[in-house]
N, CA, C and O of each residue as an XYZ file, in Angstrom:
920
protein
N      66.676     84.443     64.625
C      68.099     84.102     64.770
C      68.735     84.977     65.850
O      68.589     86.199     65.828
N      69.442     84.349     66.794
C      70.048     85.082     67.896
C      71.182     85.968     67.400
O      72.024     85.544     66.609
N      71.185     87.224     67.889
C      72.242     88.153     67.520
C      73.571     87.695     68.102
O      73.619     87.161     69.210
N      74.653     87.904     67.351
C      75.983     87.552     67.841
C      76.690     88.780     68.398
O      77.917     88.875     68.365
N      75.900     89.715     68.907
C      76.428     90.915     69.554
C      76.008     90.918     71.015
O      74.845     90.672     71.332
N      76.950     91.195     71.898
C      76.629     91.229     73.321
C      77.896     91.224     74.157
O      78.969     91.588     73.675
N      77.771     90.812     75.404
C      78.896     90.811     76.329
C      79.124     89.419     76.913
O      78.184     88.647     77.098
N      80.388     89.113     77.198
C      80.739     87.874     77.886
C      81.612     88.238     79.089
O      82.578     88.991     78.964
N      81.260     87.697     80.244
C      82.052     87.900     81.457
C      83.104     86.797     81.521
O      82.772     85.615     81.607
N      84.366     87.191     81.480
C      85.486     86.250     81.401
C      86.285     86.256     82.702
O      86.528     87.309     83.291
N      86.690     85.063     83.140
C      87.652     84.925     84.233
C      89.023     84.744     83.590
O      89.369     83.654     83.134
N      89.806     85.841     83.559
C      91.116     85.806     82.893
C      92.117     84.998     83.708
O      92.259     85.229     84.909
N      92.811     84.058     83.079
C      93.879     83.337     83.794
C      95.142     84.183     83.885
O      95.299     85.157     83.148
N      96.027     83.815     84.779
C      97.312     84.495     84.905
C      98.230     84.110     83.746
O      98.094     83.032     83.167
N      99.162     84.998     83.415
C     100.179     84.664     82.421
C      99.886     85.128     81.019
O     100.707     84.933     80.123
N      98.714     85.749     80.800
C      98.399     86.287     79.480
C      97.914     87.724     79.627
O      97.476     88.130     80.704
N      97.993     88.492     78.545
C      97.528     89.875     78.577
C      96.023     89.929     78.312
O      95.421     88.961     77.846
N      95.438     91.077     78.620
C      94.016     91.274     78.324
C      93.779     91.218     76.816
O      92.730     90.762     76.361
N      94.766     91.687     76.041
C      94.616     91.627     74.585
C      94.674     90.183     74.077
O      94.058     89.855     73.064
N      95.416     89.323     74.784
C      95.428     87.897     74.422
C      94.032     87.302     74.551
O      93.647     86.432     73.770
N      93.274     87.777     75.543
C      91.894     87.319     75.723
C      91.063     87.726     74.514
O      90.287     86.930     73.986
N      91.232     88.974     74.082
C      90.520     89.463     72.895
C      90.875     88.609     71.676
O      89.990     88.215     70.916
N      92.155     88.324     71.488
C      92.595     87.514     70.341
C      91.980     86.122     70.369
O      91.581     85.593     69.332
N      91.904     85.527     71.568
C      91.319     84.191     71.701
C      89.835     84.214     71.309
O      89.355     83.319     70.613
N      89.120     85.241     71.763
C      87.697     85.361     71.415
C      87.510     85.583     69.922
O      86.579     85.040     69.326
N      88.391     86.379     69.310
C      88.307     86.600     67.859
C      88.488     85.283     67.101
O      87.817     85.022     66.102
N      89.400     84.477     67.597
C      89.697     83.201     66.930
C      88.507     82.249     66.991
O      88.155     81.636     65.983
N      87.879     82.116     68.167
C      86.802     81.118     68.295
C      85.456     81.617     67.780
O      84.583     80.818     67.440
N      85.287     82.966     67.721
C      84.002     83.498     67.252
C      84.010     83.866     65.778
O      82.959     83.890     65.137
N      85.193     84.156     65.233
C      85.272     84.632     63.855
C      84.862     86.089     63.727
O      84.666     86.588     62.618
N      84.731     86.779     64.870
C      84.310     88.185     64.889
C      85.529     89.062     65.196
O      86.239     88.833     66.175
N      85.758     90.063     64.350
C      86.928     90.936     64.531
C      86.689     92.019     65.576
O      87.591     92.375     66.333
N      85.461     92.539     65.610
C      85.165     93.682     66.483
C      84.879     93.193     67.902
O      83.734     92.929     68.270
N      85.961     93.078     68.694
C      85.868     92.635     70.086
C      86.787     93.518     70.929
O      87.898     93.846     70.512
N      86.320     93.894     72.105
C      87.139     94.701     73.007
C      86.851     94.337     74.446
O      85.946     93.550     74.725
N      87.631     94.916     75.377
C      87.416     94.634     76.798
C      87.227     95.931     77.568
O      87.523     97.017     77.072
N      86.729     95.794     78.792
C      86.308     96.956     79.569
C      87.409     97.591     80.403
O      87.212     98.678     80.946
N      88.556     96.947     80.519
C      89.623     97.506     81.359
C      90.731     96.495     81.559
O      90.473     95.333     81.871
N      91.958     96.935     81.381
C      93.116     96.038     81.369
C      93.398     95.393     82.724
O      93.300     96.031     83.772
N      93.749     94.119     82.671
C      94.334     93.419     83.812
C      95.776     93.082     83.441
O      96.044     92.666     82.314
N      96.694     93.257     84.371
C      98.092     92.898     84.137
C      98.203     91.405     83.807
O      97.341     90.623     84.207
N      99.248     91.002     83.086
C      99.429     89.570     82.785
C      99.430     88.691     84.030
O      98.874     87.593     84.007
N     100.049     89.160     85.120
C     100.086     88.373     86.351
C      98.692     88.188     86.953
O      98.404     87.154     87.556
N      97.828     89.197     86.788
C      96.529     89.213     87.455
C      95.529     88.245     86.827
O      95.601     87.920     85.642
N      94.604     87.803     87.659
C      93.489     86.973     87.208
C      92.196     87.736     87.485
O      92.196     88.793     88.116
N      91.087     87.162     86.990
C      89.799     87.712     87.387
C      88.965     88.295     86.275
O      89.166     88.003     85.096
N      88.024     89.127     86.677
C      86.923     89.548     85.819
C      87.330     90.536     84.736
O      87.914     91.587     85.002
N      86.996     90.158     83.502
C      87.068     91.046     82.341
C      85.703     91.018     81.671
O      85.102     89.953     81.524
N      85.214     92.175     81.268
C      83.967     92.231     80.502
C      84.340     92.418     79.041
O      84.943     93.426     78.672
N      83.985     91.454     78.217
C      84.301     91.486     76.787
C      83.073     91.903     75.981
O      81.989     91.346     76.149
N      83.259     92.886     75.108
C      82.198     93.289     74.188
C      82.405     92.589     72.861
O      83.478     92.680     72.264
N      81.370     91.886     72.396
C      81.443     91.140     71.136
C      80.597     91.843     70.088
O      79.392     92.008     70.275
N      81.213     92.257     68.989
C      80.483     92.951     67.933
C      80.474     94.452     68.143
O      80.660     94.934     69.260
N      80.257     95.195     67.054
C      80.341     96.659     67.092
C      79.367     97.278     68.094
O      79.722     98.210     68.816
N      78.136     96.756     68.137
C      77.139     97.321     69.041
C      77.558     97.267     70.491
O      77.258     98.180     71.260
N      78.256     96.197     70.878
C      78.705     96.036     72.264
C      79.989     96.816     72.535
O      80.111     97.445     73.586
N      80.947     96.789     71.609
C      82.215     97.484     71.849
C      82.011     98.993     71.972
O      82.762     99.667     72.676
N      80.996     99.522     71.287
C      80.701    100.951     71.378
C      80.220    101.347     72.774
O      80.261    102.521     73.142
N      79.765    100.359     73.547
C      79.205    100.632     74.870
C      80.148    100.273     76.024
O      79.796    100.453     77.189
N      81.342     99.767     75.704
C      82.275     99.363     76.760
C      82.687    100.526     77.661
O      83.042    100.320     78.822
N      82.641    101.745     77.126
C      83.032    102.909     77.922
C      82.164    103.051     79.176
O      82.590    103.648     80.165
N      80.953    102.503     79.133
C      80.048    102.612     80.271
C      80.568    101.889     81.514
O      80.161    102.197     82.634
N      81.474    100.920     81.310
C      82.026    100.168     82.445
C      83.296    100.789     83.008
O      83.723    100.436     84.107
N      83.906    101.717     82.263
C      85.231    102.213     82.632
C      85.250    102.930     83.973
O      86.242    102.850     84.698
N      84.180    103.625     84.314
C      84.162    104.384     85.569
C      83.474    103.647     86.711
O      83.241    104.223     87.774
N      83.148    102.379     86.495
C      82.529    101.591     87.562
C      83.558    101.284     88.655
O      84.755    101.196     88.385
N      83.075    101.124     89.893
C      83.949    100.718     90.986
C      84.492     99.313     90.720
O      83.816     98.477     90.119
N      85.712     99.070     91.172
C      86.347     97.761     91.024
C      86.649     97.182     92.411
O      86.820     97.912     93.388
N      86.709     95.860     92.464
C      87.061     95.205     93.726
C      88.088     94.116     93.450
O      87.959     93.357     92.489
N      89.110     94.045     94.300
C      90.226     93.124     94.101
C      90.571     92.388     95.394
O      90.362     92.894     96.496
N      91.104     91.183     95.225
C      91.780     90.482     96.307
C      93.268     90.520     95.972
O      93.687     90.052     94.913
N      94.058     91.077     96.878
C      95.497     91.223     96.623
C      96.302     90.501     97.686
O      96.035     90.627     98.881
N      97.299     89.736     97.231
C      98.261     89.120     98.132
C      99.564     89.887     97.972
O     100.160     89.908     96.895
N     100.000     90.518     99.063
C     101.188     91.365     99.041
C     102.352     90.658     99.740
O     102.200     90.112    100.832
N     103.502     90.680     99.092
C     104.713     90.117     99.674
C     105.475     91.265    100.314
O     105.965     92.153     99.617
N     105.575     91.251    101.618
C     106.301     92.287    102.345
C     107.768     91.898    102.509
O     108.140     90.739    102.324
N     108.599     92.886    102.860
C     110.014     92.610    103.080
C     110.859     92.662    101.833
O     112.012     92.230    101.847
N     110.299     93.193    100.734
C     111.041     93.282     99.473
C     110.373     94.325     98.587
O     109.217     94.686     98.808
N     111.101     94.806     97.585
C     110.539     95.733     96.602
C     110.775     95.184     95.204
O     111.657     94.352     94.990
N     109.970     95.664     94.249
C     110.064     95.198     92.867
C     110.027     96.383     91.913
O     109.331     97.367     92.163
N     110.773     96.288     90.824
C     110.788     97.370     89.829
C     109.425     97.555     89.172
O     109.093     98.655     88.731
N     108.641     96.493     89.106
C     107.309     96.572     88.497
C     106.206     96.615     89.541
O     105.025     96.656     89.196
N     106.580     96.605     90.810
C     105.647     96.562     91.940
C     104.897     95.238     92.023
O     103.907     95.132     92.747
N     105.361     94.222     91.284
C     104.794     92.879     91.407
C     105.915     91.852     91.263
O     107.072     92.221     91.064
N     105.579     90.568     91.363
C     106.619     89.531     91.419
C     107.337     89.324     90.094
O     108.316     88.580     90.036
N     106.865     89.971     89.019
C     107.488     89.777     87.713
C     108.643     90.736     87.462
O     109.316     90.636     86.436
N     108.878     91.657     88.375
C     109.979     92.604     88.200
C     111.266     92.116     88.828
O     111.364     90.969     89.266
N     112.256     93.001     88.869
C     113.507     92.695     89.556
C     113.283     92.899     91.054
O     112.914     93.988     91.493
N     113.509     91.847     91.826
C     113.198     91.865     93.258
C     114.448     92.166     94.083
O     115.514     91.600     93.844
N     114.301     93.055     95.045
C     115.366     93.338     96.004
C     114.793     93.087     97.395
O     113.836     93.742     97.807
N     115.382     92.138     98.113
C     114.907     91.808     99.455
C     115.546     92.748    100.472
O     116.743     93.030    100.413
N     114.731     93.225    101.397
C     115.206     94.120    102.451
C     115.832     93.300    103.580
O     115.329     92.238    103.947
N     116.905     93.797    104.105
C     117.580     93.100    105.204
C     117.299     93.785    106.542
O     117.143     95.003    106.620
N     117.240     92.970    107.577
C     117.097     93.466    108.955
C     115.891     94.383    109.148
O     115.963     95.377    109.871
N     114.772     94.033    108.487
C     113.573     94.852    108.647
C     112.841     94.455    109.923
O     112.916     93.311    110.371
N     112.138     95.418    110.494
C     111.299     95.139    111.659
C     109.986     94.556    111.140
O     109.294     95.188    110.342
N     109.650     93.365    111.589
C     108.421     92.717    111.125
C     107.226     93.382    111.807
O     107.116     93.353    113.033
N     106.326     93.985    111.012
C     105.179     94.668    111.620
C     104.170     93.676    112.205
O     104.008     92.564    111.703
N     103.504     94.100    113.267
C     102.453     93.282    113.852
C     101.174     93.441    113.034
O     101.066     94.347    112.208
N     100.218     92.566    113.266
C      98.929     92.654    112.574
C      98.247     93.981    112.879
O      97.636     94.580    111.994
N      98.343     94.443    114.111
C      97.712     95.708    114.491
C      98.376     96.888    113.782
O      97.702     97.835    113.380
N      99.696     96.825    113.633
C     100.401     97.892    112.905
C      99.987     97.906    111.439
O      99.828     98.971    110.843
N      99.813     96.723    110.862
C      99.385     96.629    109.466
C      97.983     97.228    109.302
O      97.746     98.012    108.384
N      97.067     96.861    110.185
C      95.686     97.372    110.111
C      95.652     98.894    110.234
O      94.872     99.561    109.554
N      96.492     99.431    111.095
C      96.562    100.885    111.282
C      97.030    101.577    110.008
O      96.491    102.617    109.628
N      98.031    101.004    109.351
C      98.556    101.582    108.108
C      97.514    101.512    106.995
O      97.370    102.459    106.222
N      96.788    100.402    106.909
C      95.774    100.252    105.857
C      94.734    101.363    105.916
O      94.250    101.821    104.881
N      94.394    101.791    107.118
C      93.390    102.842    107.279
C      93.835    104.147    106.636
O      93.004    104.946    106.206
N      95.153    104.365    106.571
C      95.690    105.596    105.982
C      95.364    105.725    104.493
O      95.340    106.828    103.946
N      95.114    104.582    103.847
C      94.905    104.596    102.404
C      93.434    104.663    102.004
O      93.119    104.666    100.814
N      92.540    104.715    102.971
C      91.116    104.827    102.654
C      90.767    106.277    102.338
O      91.291    107.202    102.959
N      89.884    106.464    101.375
C      89.481    107.809    100.960
C      90.164    108.218     99.665
O      90.686    107.372     98.939
N      90.159    109.511     99.379
C      90.785    110.031     98.161
C      92.276    110.201     98.404
O      92.697    110.906     99.321
N      93.064    109.544     97.569
C      94.514    109.576     97.725
C      95.170    109.864     96.377
O      94.525    109.777     95.332
N      96.448    110.204     96.411
C      97.224    110.381     95.183
C      98.183    109.215     95.031
O      98.853    108.812     95.981
N      98.236    108.682     93.826
C      99.121    107.558     93.503
C     100.030    107.934     92.361
O      99.644    108.695     91.474
N     101.244    107.401     92.379
C     102.112    107.477     91.205
C     102.029    106.131     90.504
O     102.351    105.110     91.111
N     101.600    106.096     89.229
C     101.476    104.822     88.510
C     102.815    104.107     88.416
O     103.860    104.758     88.411
N     102.804    102.774     88.341
C     104.057    102.030     88.139
C     104.701    102.415     86.811
O     104.005    102.710     85.838
N     106.036    102.410     86.775
C     106.736    102.691     85.510
C     106.344    101.679     84.448
O     106.193    102.021     83.276
N     106.183    100.432     84.866
C     105.783     99.383     83.927
C     104.263     99.262     83.967
O     103.714     98.440     84.701
N     103.585    100.099     83.161
C     102.126    100.048     83.076
C     101.701    100.456     81.679
O     102.512    100.927     80.881
N     100.413    100.270     81.390
C      99.890    100.595     80.059
C      99.490    102.064     79.945
O      99.043    102.505     78.887
N      99.649    102.823     81.028
C      99.319    104.244     80.990
C     100.197    104.939     79.952
O     101.387    104.644     79.841
N      99.604    105.866     79.190
C     100.338    106.518     78.113
C     100.819    107.903     78.507
O     100.113    108.661     79.173
N     102.043    108.219     78.080
C     102.607    109.556     78.217
C     103.051    109.989     76.827
O     103.929    109.376     76.219
N     102.425    111.062     76.334
C     102.696    111.566     74.982
C     102.566    110.459     73.939
O     103.387    110.345     73.029
N     101.523    109.650     74.088
C     101.223    108.616     73.109
C     101.995    107.325     73.260
O     101.737    106.361     72.540
N     102.948    107.290     74.194
C     103.760    106.093     74.407
C     103.362    105.407     75.711
O     103.212    106.059     76.745
N     103.190    104.076     75.653
C     102.876    103.335     76.873
C     104.098    103.331     77.778
O     105.230    103.175     77.319
N     103.848    103.505     79.075
C     104.951    103.646     80.030
C     105.855    102.420     80.062
O     107.068    102.550     80.224
N     105.269    101.218     79.907
C     106.128    100.031     79.959
C     107.064     99.961     78.759
O     108.149     99.386     78.846
N     106.636    100.557     77.619
C     107.510    100.581     76.446
C     108.713    101.491     76.704
O     109.838    101.171     76.322
N     108.460    102.628     77.357
C     109.553    103.544     77.700
C     110.481    102.918     78.733
O     111.703    103.020     78.633
N     109.871    102.261     79.738
C     110.670    101.658     80.819
C     111.580    100.563     80.284
O     112.726    100.443     80.719
N     111.086     99.764     79.347
C     111.895     98.680     78.792
C     113.082     99.207     77.998
O     114.092     98.518     77.852
N     112.958    100.445     77.477
C     114.052    101.058     76.734
C     114.991    101.840     77.656
O     115.951    102.466     77.207
N     114.686    101.785     78.956
C     115.532    102.487     79.924
C     115.298    103.969     79.979
O     116.111    104.709     80.534
N     114.168    104.427     79.397
C     113.857    105.850     79.412
C     112.963    106.163     80.600
O     111.958    105.493     80.835
N     113.342    107.186     81.340
C     112.566    107.562     82.509
C     111.523    108.595     82.128
O     111.849    109.674     81.632
N     110.256    108.253     82.366
C     109.177    109.195     82.111
C     108.874    109.949     83.395
O     109.055    109.426     84.495
N     108.413    111.179     83.243
C     108.026    111.957     84.422
C     106.682    111.441     84.915
O     105.658    111.613     84.254
N     106.695    110.817     86.066
C     105.483    110.213     86.604
C     104.767    111.205     87.503
O     105.296    111.621     88.534
N     103.563    111.577     87.104
C     102.788    112.518     87.889
C     101.730    111.767     88.690
O     101.142    110.808     88.191
N     101.485    112.191     89.923
C     100.471    111.525     90.744
C      99.089    111.637     90.112
O      98.763    112.641     89.478
N      98.287    110.602     90.292
C      96.894    110.634     89.867
C      96.019    110.500     91.108
O      96.401    109.859     92.087
N      94.850    111.109     91.053
C      93.943    111.078     92.201
C      92.957    109.936     92.028
O      92.260    109.851     91.017
N      92.905    109.069     93.012
C      91.985    107.928     92.987
C      91.275    107.867     94.343
O      91.595    108.618     95.264
N      90.315    106.964     94.438
C      89.603    106.821     95.706
C      89.540    105.358     96.120
O      89.095    104.501     95.358
N      89.990    105.091     97.327
C      89.875    103.763     97.924
C      88.644    103.792     98.831
O      88.658    104.428     99.885
N      87.603    103.116     98.426
C      86.359    103.146     99.193
C      86.461    102.303    100.463
O      85.923    102.668    101.508
N      87.159    101.174    100.358
C      87.290    100.302    101.520
C      88.470     99.352    101.330
O      88.678     98.823    100.238
N      89.242     99.138    102.396
C      90.271     98.096    102.414
C      89.951     97.148    103.564
O      89.850     97.565    104.718
N      89.792     95.875    103.238
C      89.511     94.864    104.267
C      90.759     94.021    104.502
O      91.358     93.503    103.560
N      91.137     93.892    105.753
C      92.257     93.042    106.168
C      91.742     91.597    106.167
O      90.806     91.277    106.901
N      92.342     90.727    105.354
C      91.874     89.346    105.249
C      92.751     88.351    106.006
O      92.260     87.543    106.793
N      94.057     88.426    105.752
C      94.967     87.432    106.328
C      96.373     88.013    106.376
O      96.774     88.771    105.493
N      97.122     87.643    107.426
C      98.499     88.125    107.527
C      99.357     87.099    108.246
O      99.112     86.760    109.403
N     100.350     86.621    107.552
C     101.391     85.791    108.140
C     102.674     86.159    107.416
O     102.863     85.825    106.246
N     103.543     86.845    108.123
C     104.769     87.357    107.503
C     105.438     86.291    106.635
O     105.603     85.150    107.067
N     105.833     86.670    105.381
C     105.818     88.008    104.795
C     104.583     88.314    103.938
O     104.594     89.288    103.185
N     103.520     87.504    104.035
C     102.385     87.693    103.137
C     101.184     88.331    103.827
O     100.780     87.938    104.922
N     100.633     89.330    103.144
C      99.452     90.048    103.600
C      98.388     89.955    102.518
O      98.664     90.229    101.350
N      97.171     89.569    102.897
C      96.062     89.516    101.947
C      95.013     90.553    102.320
O      94.589     90.639    103.473
N      94.602     91.340    101.331
C      93.600     92.380    101.551
C      92.559     92.361    100.440
O      92.811     91.845     99.351
N      91.392     92.925    100.721
C      90.370     93.142     99.697
C      90.214     94.643     99.534
O      90.066     95.370    100.517
N      90.248     95.104     98.294
C      90.224     96.539     98.012
C      89.041     96.890     97.120
O      88.895     96.343     96.028
N      88.200     97.804     97.589
C      87.109     98.352     96.783
C      87.523     99.768     96.420
O      87.752    100.591     97.306
N      87.623    100.063     95.119
C      88.252    101.319     94.711
C      87.642    101.891     93.440
O      86.862    101.236     92.749
N      88.016    103.118     93.157
C      87.570    103.776     91.935
C      88.322    103.226     90.736
O      89.388    102.625     90.871
N      87.752    103.440     89.572
C      88.436    103.086     88.332
C      89.738    103.872     88.234
O      89.800    105.028     88.652
N      90.776    103.249     87.684
C      92.060    103.931     87.528
C      93.027    103.716     88.669
O      94.168    104.174     88.617
N      92.569    103.006     89.721
C      93.445    102.725     90.859
C      94.441    101.633     90.498
O      94.059    100.609     89.931
N      95.712    101.841     90.821
C      96.738    100.833     90.596
C      96.968    100.072     91.901
O      97.500    100.630     92.861
N      96.574     98.815     91.938
C      96.758     98.011     93.141
C      98.242     97.727     93.358
O      98.687     97.587     94.497
N      99.006     97.643     92.278
C     100.461     97.473     92.420
C     101.077     98.669     93.151
O     101.928     98.496     94.024
N     100.644     99.877     92.791
C     101.141    101.076     93.470
C     100.712    101.088     94.932
O     101.471    101.497     95.811
N      99.484    100.633     95.180
C      98.993    100.554     96.553
C      99.875     99.616     97.385
O     100.238     99.941     98.515
N     100.215     98.454     96.821
C     101.079     97.491     97.526
C     102.440     98.105     97.821
O     102.974     97.949     98.920
N     102.995     98.797     96.843
C     104.293     99.445     97.018
C     104.224    100.511     98.113
O     105.127    100.617     98.943
N     103.152    101.292     98.108
C     102.998    102.368     99.088
C     102.760    101.818    100.498
O     103.252    102.376    101.480
N     102.003    100.720    100.589
C     101.802    100.076    101.896
C     103.145     99.599    102.450
O     103.435     99.770    103.634
N     103.956     99.001    101.583
C     105.285     98.547    101.981
C     106.162     99.689    102.472
O     106.921     99.530    103.428
N     106.056    100.853    101.809
C     106.825    102.032    102.237
C     106.387    102.490    103.621
O     107.215    102.778    104.484
N     105.073    102.554    103.820
C     104.539    103.017    105.103
C     104.938    102.086    106.243
O     105.155    102.525    107.372
N     105.032    100.786    105.929
C     105.432     99.812    106.943
C     106.949     99.752    107.113
O     107.466     99.059    107.989
N     107.652    100.502    106.246
C     109.115    100.586    106.288
C     109.782     99.228    106.082
O     110.813     98.921    106.680
N     109.161     98.426    105.217
C     109.757     97.112    104.942
C     109.680     96.742    103.453
O     110.238     95.728    103.035
N     108.991     97.560    102.664
C     108.826     97.246    101.246
C     107.678     96.281    101.029
O     107.265     95.560    101.937
N     107.170     96.282     99.801
C     106.093     95.358     99.477
C     105.773     95.376     97.988
O     105.928     96.400     97.323
N     105.332     94.251     97.479
C     104.915     94.173     96.077
C     103.802     93.129     95.936
O     103.567     92.328     96.841
N     103.128     93.155     94.795
C     102.018     92.233     94.545
C     102.550     90.842     94.195
O     103.331     90.671     93.259
N     102.108     89.868     94.964
C     102.418     88.468     94.684
C     101.317     87.833     93.838
O     101.593     87.091     92.895
N     100.075     88.133     94.186
C      98.919     87.639     93.432
C      97.849     88.718     93.447
O      97.726     89.474     94.410
N      97.069     88.782     92.357
C      96.004     89.784     92.274
C      94.838     89.233     91.471
O      95.016     88.704     90.373
N      93.636     89.364     92.035
C      92.422     88.901     91.355
C      91.362     89.995     91.414
O      91.051     90.511     92.488
N      90.810     90.347     90.254
C      89.681     91.294     90.240
C      88.397     90.493     90.405
O      88.119     89.589     89.618
N      87.622     90.822     91.419
C      86.430     90.033     91.722
C      85.129     90.763     91.401
O      84.055     90.163     91.439
N      85.219     92.055     91.083
C      83.980     92.777     90.776
C      84.250     93.993     89.897
O      85.260     94.677     90.063
N      83.335     94.256     88.955
C      83.289     95.500     88.184
C      81.849     95.975     88.268
O      80.956     95.361     87.684
N      81.617     97.063     88.989
C      80.247     97.542     89.151
C      79.369     96.480     89.790
O      79.674     95.991     90.878
N      78.272     96.119     89.116
C      77.332     95.129     89.661
C      77.684     93.697     89.263
O      77.003     92.756     89.672
N      78.733     93.527     88.478
C      79.083     92.197     87.981
C      80.234     91.599     88.784
O      81.226     92.276     89.055
N      80.099     90.327     89.164
C      81.123     89.705     90.000
C      81.732     88.483     89.311
O      81.175     87.937     88.358
N      82.872     88.083     89.817
C      83.652     87.000     89.223
C      82.883     85.679     89.201
O      83.092     84.856     88.310
N      82.003     85.474     90.168
C      81.221     84.235     90.232
C      80.370     84.018     88.986
O      80.001     82.886     88.673
N      80.057     85.110     88.268
C      79.215     85.026     87.075
C      80.028     84.753     85.809
O      79.463     84.509     84.743
N      81.354     84.796     85.932
C      82.218     84.709     84.756
C      82.533     83.266     84.375
O      82.439     82.350     85.191
N      82.907     83.098     83.114
C      83.307     81.790     82.598
C      84.821     81.784     82.385
O      85.394     82.792     81.974
N      85.465     80.656     82.664
C      86.893     80.525     82.408
C      87.173     80.655     80.922
O      86.453     80.090     80.099
N      88.216     81.397     80.577
C      88.509     81.677     79.166
C      88.580     80.406     78.335
O      87.981     80.331     77.262
N      89.313     79.400     78.826
C      89.542     78.210     78.012
C      88.411     77.189     78.106
O      88.503     76.098     77.543
N      87.344     77.550     78.819
C      86.118     76.755     78.767
C      85.324     77.091     77.512
O      84.436     76.344     77.100
N      85.661     78.235     76.912
C      84.960     78.684     75.704
C      85.607     78.083     74.462
O      86.828     77.962     74.372
N      84.760     77.710     73.510
C      85.252     77.245     72.215
C      84.288     77.679     71.123
O      83.271     78.317     71.397
N      84.612     77.333     69.895
C      83.800     77.786     68.756
C      82.389     77.226     68.770
O      81.500     77.772     68.116
N      82.172     76.141     69.508
C      80.870     75.495     69.537
C      79.953     76.037     70.640
O      78.730     76.004     70.501
N      80.544     76.540     71.743
C      79.685     76.892     72.884
C      79.683     78.356     73.285
O      78.898     78.725     74.158
N      80.520     79.224     72.697
C      80.675     80.585     73.186
C      79.383     81.389     73.195
O      79.188     82.252     74.051
N      78.500     81.103     72.238
C      77.248     81.868     72.144
C      76.333     81.639     73.347
O      75.479     82.472     73.651
N      76.515     80.506     74.028
C      75.703     80.217     75.214
C      76.000     81.205     76.348
O      75.165     81.426     77.225
N      77.189     81.790     76.318
C      77.616     82.710     77.388
C      77.450     84.174     77.009
O      77.825     85.068     77.769
N      76.883     84.416     75.821
C      76.701     85.779     75.335
C      75.487     86.416     76.013
O      74.378     85.884     75.965
N      75.723     87.563     76.642
C      74.652     88.285     77.334
C      74.183     89.435     76.461
O      74.989     90.235     75.984
N      72.871     89.514     76.253
C      72.304     90.558     75.405
C      72.594     91.938     75.972
O      72.601     92.130     77.188
N      72.834     92.898     75.085
C      73.153     94.259     75.490
C      72.103     94.829     76.447
O      72.449     95.485     77.429
N      70.831     94.581     76.164
C      69.746     95.137     76.986
C      69.754     94.595     78.414
O      69.232     95.241     79.323
N      70.338     93.423     78.618
C      70.334     92.802     79.944
C      71.505     93.211     80.821
O      71.454     93.074     82.043
N      72.544     93.707     80.202
C      73.762     94.009     80.971
C      73.914     95.485     81.304
O      74.614     95.835     82.255
N      73.274     96.349     80.540
C      73.410     97.799     80.772
C      72.254     98.321     81.615
O      72.196     99.514     81.913
């Protein structure tokens, strides 16, 4: 009899939380012990690694420090309270539109080990409280910079006001903060319009199954044995 413990690579749709993905899997599998390898914002799409059963969830920590890769679409010429399109947007007036060469030059500044300040609206915890919970109550938390590493930024497409980049980075990197910081450097503002995680370590989005393609009858077909994924 095939074990019902293992991992499933999920392509998370936009508009739901990573925990919503866990809840959906619990519902169709009947298994309570399910977890994921790293949070994606509700706006974001892309790769989530789900551990099914106690044996798999105990091993999810092994993915936490893996390199991540994202495709980000940045909206320039405006800023957002959440650093993405779901926050309160303020459009900048009379900004100088940067050229493609100016954008490429700025992107190079963010390669290597850098310090980031996490977005106020994030799942990062301060004294046991998630930052977005504090932000929603109007409480200002002291945001301390965190050290992350951007291994590579690839310039993909640029037509004002939208810039598309591919980012290969260390675990813990906030792409929303990166978009905000790029906007600051360009002196025009910027926030995330769209974000997709395409890789976690050796696993890529092409291998993942769409969340709502899974149901109670077929989910086991997508279950990867622990020995094959680690």
